[in-house]
All heavy atoms as an XYZ file, in Angstrom:
742
protein
N     119.238     84.399     57.741
C     119.172     85.217     58.933
C     117.865     84.906     59.662
O     116.807     84.835     59.063
C     119.216     86.693     58.549
C     119.095     87.583     59.744
S     118.965     89.342     59.371
C     120.507     89.686     58.621
N     117.973     84.727     60.957
C     116.810     84.426     61.793
C     116.418     85.684     62.552
O     117.190     86.197     63.349
C     117.151     83.288     62.752
C     115.978     82.720     63.453
C     116.398     81.482     64.221
C     115.197     80.887     64.883
N     115.542     79.706     65.645
N     115.176     86.169     62.311
C     114.734     87.417     62.918
C     113.779     87.215     64.086
O     113.184     88.170     64.564
C     114.060     88.291     61.853
C     114.960     88.690     60.690
C     114.169     89.455     59.643
C     116.142     89.508     61.174
N     113.625     85.993     64.537
C     112.749     85.709     65.659
C     113.499     84.914     66.711
O     114.408     84.146     66.398
C     111.529     84.900     65.217
C     110.618     85.646     64.277
C     109.464     84.782     63.826
O     109.520     83.565     63.881
N     108.403     85.429     63.390
N     113.091     85.109     67.956
C     113.640     84.332     69.051
C     112.731     83.130     69.279
O     111.529     83.292     69.473
C     113.714     85.170     70.338
O     114.526     86.315     70.087
C     114.291     84.358     71.480
N     113.297     81.954     69.232
C     112.514     80.739     69.489
C     112.474     80.481     70.989
O     113.500     80.494     71.662
C     113.146     79.538     68.785
O     113.096     79.723     67.391
N     111.278     80.257     71.487
C     111.102     79.939     72.892
C     110.436     78.572     72.964
O     109.298     78.412     72.515
C     110.218     80.998     73.596
C     110.000     80.624     75.052
C     110.833     82.377     73.472
N     111.130     77.584     73.504
C     110.518     76.254     73.579
C     109.379     76.235     74.596
O     109.498     76.794     75.684
C     111.665     75.348     74.020
C     112.642     76.263     74.682
C     112.473     77.611     74.045
N     108.265     75.631     74.237
C     107.108     75.532     75.115
C     106.925     74.081     75.538
O     107.043     73.168     74.722
C     105.845     76.023     74.402
C     105.877     77.467     73.926
C     104.606     77.784     73.155
C     106.038     78.417     75.094
N     106.640     73.893     76.809
C     106.429     72.565     77.355
C     105.057     72.505     78.005
O     104.621     73.463     78.637
C     107.508     72.232     78.407
C     108.909     72.404     77.874
C     109.650     73.533     78.199
C     109.483     71.450     77.037
C     110.937     73.707     77.706
C     110.763     71.619     76.546
C     111.482     72.748     76.881
O     112.747     72.914     76.382
N     104.398     71.395     77.882
C     103.095     71.214     78.520
C     103.280     71.000     80.015
O     104.208     70.312     80.448
C     102.373     70.002     77.939
O     102.071     70.227     76.586
N     102.393     71.603     80.792
C     102.403     71.390     82.230
C     101.748     70.051     82.554
O     100.905     69.572     81.801
C     101.634     72.515     82.938
C     102.357     73.840     82.915
C     103.625     73.830     83.744
O     103.636     73.217     84.832
O     104.605     74.431     83.295
N     102.122     69.474     83.678
C     101.526     68.205     84.092
C     100.050     68.392     84.423
O      99.225     67.554     84.113
C     102.281     67.624     85.282
C     103.687     67.198     84.927
C     104.432     66.689     86.132
C     105.862     66.361     85.732
N     106.683     66.048     86.863
N      99.729     69.501     85.085
C      98.341     69.802     85.419
C      97.886     70.985     84.574
O      98.552     72.006     84.514
C      98.209     70.147     86.901
C      98.510     68.976     87.813
C      98.277     69.334     89.263
O      97.364     70.127     89.537
O      99.027     68.842     90.104
N      96.759     70.831     83.934
C      96.243     71.930     83.134
C      94.856     72.328     83.647
O      94.220     71.611     84.412
C      96.170     71.530     81.660
O      95.329     70.407     81.501
N      94.408     73.485     83.222
C      93.091     73.978     83.614
C      92.044     73.238     82.803
O      92.156     73.117     81.583
C      92.992     75.493     83.366
C      94.007     76.243     84.227
C      91.584     75.991     83.612
C      94.118     77.715     83.888
N      91.030     72.734     83.500
C      89.900     72.112     82.811
C      88.611     72.618     83.438
O      88.625     73.501     84.291
C      89.994     70.583     82.830
C      90.001     70.007     84.233
O      89.534     70.686     85.175
O      90.456     68.867     84.396
N      87.475     72.080     83.020
C      86.191     72.591     83.498
C      85.891     72.224     84.951
O      84.965     72.764     85.534
C      85.056     72.141     82.579
C      85.027     72.949     81.305
C      85.504     72.430     80.118
C      84.552     74.255     81.309
C      85.494     73.181     78.956
C      84.542     75.021     80.160
C      85.012     74.474     78.984
O      85.005     75.229     77.846
N      86.676     71.348     85.551
C      86.518     71.060     86.976
C      87.382     71.985     87.826
O      87.251     72.026     89.040
C      86.867     69.593     87.275
C      85.776     68.597     86.896
C      85.545     68.513     85.394
O      86.478     68.389     84.628
N      84.296     68.624     84.979
N      88.263     72.728     87.201
C      89.141     73.657     87.907
C      88.326     74.822     88.462
O      87.386     75.289     87.825
C      90.214     74.212     86.966
O      90.998     73.194     86.424
N      88.678     75.251     89.649
C      88.090     76.458     90.241
C      89.185     77.510     90.261
O      90.220     77.326     90.890
C      87.560     76.146     91.630
C      86.391     75.171     91.561
C      85.941     74.671     92.888
N      85.714     75.778     93.808
C      85.461     75.617     95.088
N      85.389     74.418     95.604
N      85.263     76.655     95.864
N      88.964     78.614     89.563
C      90.004     79.604     89.332
C      89.753     80.863     90.151
O      88.650     81.413     90.152
C      90.045     79.968     87.845
C      90.172     78.786     86.883
C      90.005     79.250     85.458
C      91.498     78.089     87.080
N      90.787     81.309     90.838
C      90.759     82.555     91.605
C      91.682     83.536     90.901
O      92.877     83.278     90.757
C      91.224     82.300     93.039
C      91.324     83.547     93.870
C      90.193     84.273     94.184
C      92.542     83.976     94.350
C      90.272     85.430     94.955
C      92.641     85.119     95.129
C      91.493     85.839     95.428
N      91.134     84.645     90.427
C      91.897     85.643     89.684
C      91.919     86.932     90.480
O      90.879     87.432     90.910
C      91.244     85.894     88.321
C      90.954     84.647     87.485
C      90.003     84.966     86.353
C      92.238     84.061     86.963
N      93.110     87.470     90.704
C      93.225     88.707     91.476
C      94.310     89.567     90.848
O      95.337     89.065     90.399
C      93.530     88.401     92.964
C      93.429     89.651     93.812
C      94.855     87.711     93.139
C      93.417     89.375     95.297
N      94.037     90.859     90.747
C      95.031     91.764     90.196
C      94.418     92.920     89.444
O      93.451     93.522     89.888
N      94.967     93.182     88.280
C      94.644     94.382     87.528
C      93.432     94.194     86.628
O      92.731     93.191     86.675
C      95.855     94.757     86.669
O      96.031     93.780     85.659
N      93.219     95.174     85.765
C      92.111     95.097     84.810
C      92.343     93.976     83.797
O      91.400     93.489     83.177
C      91.899     96.430     84.115
S      93.384     97.111     83.368
N      93.579     93.530     83.632
C      93.863     92.372     82.784
C      93.087     91.157     83.295
O      92.534     90.381     82.516
C      95.371     92.089     82.767
C      95.748     90.868     81.991
C      95.745     90.885     80.604
C      96.112     89.703     82.646
C      96.096     89.761     79.885
C      96.461     88.575     81.932
C      96.455     88.594     80.547
N      93.029     91.008     84.613
C      92.274     89.920     85.236
C      90.797     90.011     84.855
O      90.149     89.002     84.588
C      92.455     89.941     86.771
C      91.402     89.122     87.479
C      93.837     89.455     87.137
N      90.264     91.231     84.825
C      88.860     91.413     84.456
C      88.605     90.901     83.034
O      87.611     90.236     82.779
C      88.470     92.889     84.555
C      88.630     93.488     85.934
C      87.561     93.028     86.895
O      86.402     92.915     86.475
O      87.903     92.783     88.066
N      89.506     91.222     82.126
C      89.340     90.798     80.735
C      89.500     89.289     80.573
O      88.687     88.645     79.899
C      90.332     91.539     79.834
C      90.017     93.009     79.741
O      88.886     93.385     79.429
N      90.978     93.854     80.030
N      90.504     88.717     81.181
C      90.702     87.265     81.108
C      89.549     86.557     81.814
O      89.036     85.545     81.336
C      92.056     86.869     81.743
C      93.208     87.415     80.900
C      92.168     85.370     81.907
C      93.267     86.883     79.491
N      89.115     87.097     82.946
C      88.009     86.510     83.700
C      86.723     86.462     82.887
O      85.986     85.478     82.930
N      86.445     87.530     82.139
C      85.243     87.547     81.284
C      85.310     86.454     80.227
O      84.317     85.786     79.943
C      85.090     88.915     80.622
C      84.163     89.812     81.396
C      83.821     91.078     80.639
N      84.417     92.184     81.392
C      85.369     92.990     80.948
N      85.821     92.878     79.741
N      85.848     93.932     81.723
N      86.480     86.273     79.648
C      86.654     85.208     78.647
C      86.440     83.840     79.276
O      85.755     82.984     78.705
C      88.056     85.255     78.023
C      88.264     86.357     77.061
C      87.619     86.015     75.745
C      88.036     87.047     74.706
N      87.280     86.944     73.496
N      87.018     83.616     80.449
C      86.858     82.329     81.119
C      85.401     82.081     81.493
O      84.901     80.965     81.333
C      87.756     82.268     82.362
C      89.256     82.182     82.076
C      90.057     82.436     83.349
C      89.619     80.838     81.477
N      84.705     83.111     81.973
C      83.288     82.968     82.298
C      82.460     82.678     81.050
O      81.526     81.889     81.086
C      82.762     84.227     82.984
C      83.180     84.332     84.424
C      82.686     85.615     85.078
O      82.147     86.502     84.373
O      82.855     85.721     86.308
N      82.808     83.317     79.947
C      82.101     83.087     78.686
C      82.168     81.610     78.298
O      81.208     81.040     77.811
C      82.705     83.962     77.581
C      82.100     83.722     76.229
C      80.896     84.323     75.871
C      82.725     82.889     75.296
C      80.328     84.100     74.627
C      82.172     82.659     74.056
C      80.966     83.268     73.724
O      80.408     83.029     72.489
N      83.325     81.005     78.542
C      83.509     79.591     78.222
C      83.136     78.670     79.389
O      83.526     77.508     79.419
C      84.934     79.326     77.740
C      85.173     79.911     76.361
C      85.913     81.075     76.205
C      84.626     79.320     75.238
C      86.112     81.626     74.943
C      84.817     79.859     73.974
C      85.555     81.010     73.845
O      85.748     81.557     72.587
N      82.403     79.212     80.372
C      81.794     78.442     81.462
C      82.790     77.871     82.470
O      82.524     76.848     83.094
C      80.913     77.319     80.912
C      79.809     77.783     79.979
C      78.796     78.674     80.671
O      78.266     78.307     81.703
N      78.546     79.846     80.115
N      83.950     78.522     82.644
C      84.866     78.113     83.703
C      84.372     78.675     85.031
O      83.705     79.708     85.073
C      86.287     78.618     83.432
C      87.023     77.818     82.402
C      86.988     78.171     81.062
C      87.751     76.702     82.775
C      87.667     77.430     80.112
C      88.443     75.953     81.825
C      88.387     76.316     80.489
N      84.690     77.988     86.124
C      84.316     78.428     87.466
C      85.366     79.430     87.951
O      86.491     79.042     88.225
C      84.272     77.241     88.418
C      83.304     76.146     88.023
C      83.425     74.975     88.957
O      83.137     75.098     90.136
N      83.872     73.844     88.429
N      84.983     80.700     88.035
C      85.955     81.721     88.421
C      85.434     82.596     89.553
O      84.232     82.785     89.713
C      86.300     82.650     87.236
O      85.153     83.377     86.862
C      86.842     81.877     86.046
N      86.349     83.089     90.322
C      86.101     84.177     91.276
C      87.178     85.195     90.957
O      88.374     84.899     91.037
C      86.229     83.697     92.718
C      86.171     84.788     93.781
C      84.826     85.511     93.736
C      86.434     84.227     95.152
N      86.757     86.395     90.563
C      87.753     87.381     90.149
C      87.621     88.687     90.919
O      86.523     89.178     91.127
C      87.669     87.629     88.652
C      86.331     88.084     88.168
C      86.268     88.141     86.658
O      87.270     88.029     85.995
N      85.094     88.314     86.123
N      88.739     89.170     91.348
C      88.865     90.446     92.040
C      87.751     90.720     93.052
O      87.032     91.716     92.946
C      88.940     91.591     91.017
C      90.287     91.676     90.358
O      91.279     91.198     90.891
N      90.331     92.276     89.186
N      87.629     89.874     94.082
C      86.579     90.112     95.075
C      86.798     91.406     95.865
O      85.867     91.923     96.467
C      86.663     88.886     95.990
C      88.046     88.375     95.812
C      88.427     88.700     94.399
N      88.006     91.953     95.841
C      88.321     93.202     96.542
C      88.458     94.367     95.573
O      88.949     95.423     95.935
C      89.616     93.053     97.342
C      89.565     91.940     98.334
C      90.208     90.741     98.078
C      88.858     92.072     99.522
C      90.152     89.697     98.984
C      88.810     91.037    100.427
C      89.455     89.848    100.159
N      88.067     94.172     94.336
C      88.235     95.199     93.313
C      89.579     95.036     92.625
O      90.360     94.141     92.929
N      89.837     95.908     91.687
C      91.089     95.856     90.929
C      92.239     96.298     91.818
O      92.175     97.353     92.446
C      90.994     96.742     89.675
C      89.965     96.160     88.710
C      92.348     96.885     89.001
C      89.662     97.033     87.519
N      93.266     95.481     91.883
C      94.452     95.770     92.698
C      95.693     95.759     91.813
O      95.856     94.873     90.984
C      94.614     94.724     93.803
C      93.465     94.616     94.802
C      93.671     93.425     95.706
C      93.351     95.891     95.613
N      96.545     96.739     91.989
C      97.771     96.819     91.205
C      99.014     96.552     92.050
O     100.013     96.091     91.540
C      97.907     98.214     90.567
C      96.872     98.494     89.540
C      95.755     99.236     89.849
C      97.004     98.000     88.251
C      94.795     99.503     88.896
C      96.052     98.246     87.287
C      94.944     99.002     87.617
N      98.943     96.857     93.319
C     100.123     96.786     94.178
C     100.351     95.350     94.650
O      99.508     94.765     95.322
C      99.938     97.731     95.377
C     101.210     98.022     96.083
N     101.846     97.105     96.867
C     101.965     99.137     96.107
C     102.947     97.629     97.358
N     103.033     98.864     96.905
N     101.486     94.793     94.309
C     101.755     93.384     94.612
C     101.826     93.101     96.117
O     101.429     92.018     96.558
C     103.052     92.929     93.932
O     104.120     93.774     94.311
N     102.280     94.055     96.907
C     102.331     93.850     98.357
C     100.914     93.801     98.936
O     100.617     92.998     99.820
C     103.164     94.960     99.048
C     104.600     94.959     98.530
C     103.138     94.789    100.564
C     105.380     93.685     98.795
N     100.027     94.655     98.439
C      98.633     94.622     98.897
C      97.983     93.285     98.539
O      97.247     92.707     99.351
C      97.850     95.777     98.280
N      98.254     92.778     97.349
C      97.720     91.472     96.942
C      98.267     90.382     97.861
O      97.520     89.525     98.333
C      98.062     91.178     95.465
C      97.314     92.154     94.553
C      97.734     89.737     95.107
C      97.751     92.112     93.104
N      99.563     90.439     98.139
C     100.174     89.459     99.042
C      99.528     89.522    100.424
O      99.186     88.489    101.013
C     101.673     89.708     99.160
C     102.363     88.773    100.117
C     103.818     89.132    100.365
O     104.203     90.296    100.151
O     104.569     88.234    100.785
N      99.329     90.727    100.954
C      98.709     90.877    102.279
C      97.311     90.282    102.315
O      96.929     89.614    103.282
C      98.663     92.348    102.682
C     100.032     92.915    103.000
O     100.971     92.181    103.266
N     100.141     94.224    102.956
N      96.511     90.527    101.283
C      95.162     89.973    101.231
C      95.173     88.451    101.211
O      94.398     87.798    101.909
C      94.419     90.509    100.007
C      93.945     91.948    100.100
C      93.504     92.449     98.736
C      92.813     92.071    101.094
N      96.056     87.885    100.420
C      96.134     86.422    100.325
C      96.594     85.819    101.650
O      96.023     84.831    102.123
C      97.051     85.998     99.152
C      96.375     86.378     97.830
C      97.360     84.512     99.207
C      97.249     86.212     96.611
N      97.607     86.406    102.265
C      98.103     85.902    103.554
C      97.005     85.988    104.615
O      96.777     85.035    105.364
C      99.370     86.671    103.994
C     100.548     86.269    103.108
C      99.681     86.412    105.464
C     101.790     87.113    103.304
N      96.295     87.106    104.666
C      95.213     87.244    105.653
C      94.122     86.208    105.410
O      93.550     85.677    106.362
C      94.640     88.652    105.611
C      95.556     89.677    106.246
C      94.907     91.037    106.201
N      93.964     91.164    107.295
C      94.097     92.009    108.302
N      95.141     92.807    108.355
N      93.195     92.077    109.245
N      93.813     85.934    104.159
C      92.783     84.929    103.851
C      93.239     83.543    104.288
O      92.465     82.786    104.889
C      92.480     84.939    102.359
N      94.486     83.208    104.013
C      95.017     81.889    104.408
C      95.015     81.748    105.931
O      94.651     80.696    106.464
C      96.441     81.691    103.838
C      96.362     81.520    102.319
C      97.132     80.489    104.484
C      97.703     81.575    101.625
N      95.416     82.806    106.614
C      95.477     82.777    108.081
C      94.113     83.041    108.731
O      94.019     83.077    109.950
C      96.505     83.801    108.567
C      97.927     83.457    108.148
C      98.934     84.523    108.525
O      98.531     85.633    108.969
O     100.141     84.261    108.365
N      93.079     83.244    107.912
C      91.712     83.495    108.370
C      91.627     84.691    109.316
O      90.890     84.686    110.296
C      91.112     82.242    109.005
C      90.991     81.085    108.031
C      90.365     79.856    108.641
O      89.868     79.916    109.782
O      90.379     78.816    107.970
N      92.395     85.736    109.010
C      92.351     86.972    109.790
C      91.341     87.913    109.148
O      91.367     88.139    107.944
C      93.723     87.647    109.804
C      94.756     86.914    110.626
C      96.040     87.712    110.680
C      97.073     87.003    111.516
N      98.351     87.731    111.537
N      90.463     88.450    109.947
C      89.475     89.395    109.441
C      89.962     90.820    109.666
O      90.804     91.082    110.536
C      88.115     89.196    110.131
O      88.294     89.363    111.537
C      87.555     87.813    109.852
N      89.413     91.724    108.894
C      89.741     93.132    109.068
C      88.906     93.711    110.198
O      87.760     93.329    110.399
C      89.482     93.896    107.762
C      90.536     93.631    106.724
C      90.395     92.599    105.812
C      91.690     94.404    106.664
C      91.371     92.343    104.869
C      92.672     94.159    105.730
C      92.506     93.127    104.831
O      93.474     92.867    103.908
N      89.497     94.631    110.924
C      88.809     95.277    112.051
C      88.555     96.745    111.701
O      88.993     97.230    110.652
C      89.668     95.201    113.325
O      90.868     95.973    113.106
C      90.035     93.767    113.665
N      87.880     97.430    112.600
C      87.629     98.862    112.403
C      88.935     99.650    112.268
O      88.977    100.672    111.588
C      86.821     99.429    113.566
C      85.402     98.893    113.584
O      84.956     98.354    112.550
O      84.745     99.009    114.628
N      89.980     99.178    112.900
C      91.267     99.871    112.838
C      91.926     99.749    111.460
O      92.809    100.531    111.123
C      92.206     99.317    113.900
N      91.499     98.769    110.662
C      92.108     98.538    109.345
C      91.468     99.358    108.227
O      92.011     99.418    107.127
C      92.003     97.057    108.971
C      92.759     96.164    109.936
O      93.890     96.534    110.314
O      92.224     95.104    110.292
N      90.319     99.955    108.502
C      89.625    100.740    107.470
C      89.379    102.160    107.964
O      89.350    102.409    109.166
C      88.283    100.081    107.062
C      88.525     98.734    106.413
C      87.362     99.942    108.248
N      89.227    103.099    107.036
C      88.979    104.479    107.415
C      88.096    105.148    106.365
O      88.042    104.734    105.216
C      90.290    105.244    107.600
C      91.162    105.270    106.372
C      91.115    106.340    105.495
C      92.030    104.220    106.111
C      91.924    106.366    104.370
C      92.842    104.232    104.982
C      92.786    105.307    104.110
N      87.384    106.170    106.789
C      86.453    106.897    105.931
C      87.102    108.208    105.516
O      87.537    108.990    106.355
C      85.150    107.155    106.693
C      84.012    107.613    105.831
C      83.352    106.725    105.005
C      83.590    108.932    105.865
C      82.286    107.138    104.215
C      82.531    109.361    105.088
C      81.892    108.458    104.263
O      80.844    108.867    103.486
N      87.197    108.435    104.196
C      87.845    109.642    103.692
C      87.204    110.019    102.361
O      87.016    109.150    101.496
C      89.349    109.399    103.519
C      90.108    110.578    103.008
C      90.331    111.687    103.812
C      90.611    110.577    101.722
C      91.031    112.779    103.342
C      91.321    111.664    101.245
C      91.535    112.767    102.045
N      86.883    111.282    102.191
C      86.249    111.776    100.963
C      85.006    110.974    100.587
O      84.831    110.561     99.442
C      87.229    111.791     99.791
C      88.210    112.935     99.861
O      88.000    113.907    100.589
N      89.294    112.826     99.115
N      84.169    110.745    101.567
C      82.896    110.063    101.387
C      83.029    108.625    100.880
O      82.136    108.095    100.220
C      81.982    110.867    100.449
C      81.675    112.256    100.986
C      80.768    113.052    100.076
O      80.107    112.444     99.221
O      80.721    114.270    100.249
N      84.139    107.976    101.186
C      84.344    106.566    100.819
C      85.120    105.845    101.910
O      85.940    106.439    102.598
C      85.150    106.448     99.511
C      84.414    106.896     98.308
C      85.203    106.586     97.085
N      84.431    106.993     95.925
C      84.700    106.619     94.724
N      85.725    105.849     94.488
N      83.959    107.019     93.713
N      84.855    104.544    102.007
C      85.619    103.698    102.914
C      86.876    103.214    102.195
O      86.832    102.876    101.019
C      84.788    102.502    103.382
C      83.744    102.909    104.354
C      82.421    103.133    104.109
C      83.942    103.167    105.740
N      81.777    103.517    105.245
C      82.686    103.555    106.274
C      85.044    103.133    106.590
C      82.521    103.882    107.613
C      84.873    103.469    107.920
C      83.625    103.826    108.416
N      87.992    103.209    102.920
C      89.284    102.813    102.345
C      89.983    101.812    103.256
O      89.741    101.774    104.458
C      90.215    104.028    102.196
C      89.682    105.089    101.292
N      89.911    105.100     99.947
C      88.904    106.179    101.559
C      89.320    106.147     99.411
N      88.704    106.818    100.371
N      90.866    101.040    102.638
C      91.763    100.134    103.361
C      93.051    100.107    102.563
O      93.023    100.020    101.334
C      91.145     98.736    103.454
S      92.258     97.518    104.180
N      94.182    100.174    103.233
C      95.449    100.208    102.506
C      95.741     98.900    101.764
O      96.566     98.879    100.858
C      96.601    100.570    103.440
C      96.587    102.010    103.850
C      96.515    102.362    105.188
C      96.642    103.018    102.910
C      96.492    103.691    105.572
C      96.626    104.359    103.280
C      96.556    104.689    104.617
N      95.050     97.820    102.122
C      95.251     96.560    101.420
C      94.337     96.393    100.216
O      94.515     95.474     99.422
C      95.025     95.372    102.373
C      96.198     95.178    103.310
O      97.274     95.755    103.064
O      96.040     94.441    104.296
N      93.350     97.245    100.087
C      92.423     97.074     98.951
C      92.063     98.426     98.352
O      91.913     99.403     99.025
C      91.162     96.357     99.412
């Protein structure tokens, strides 16, 4: 009787090496993986907008960065003594 599911693993053509520049964005999982990568001297930029959980907000940030669109005063608001933006 086989009590495990076998999942075949294949090597990718391109792998991460020390010349790779890694951009990590998302949840606190990113923070933990990012710390490990930094410990091993990988070049990383992680969560420049803070921890994000909502996939649509992450998509919006990436699209705006690619299109080189900046945020304006209309995109942010002050509430409960903090600045907020629906994308971050």
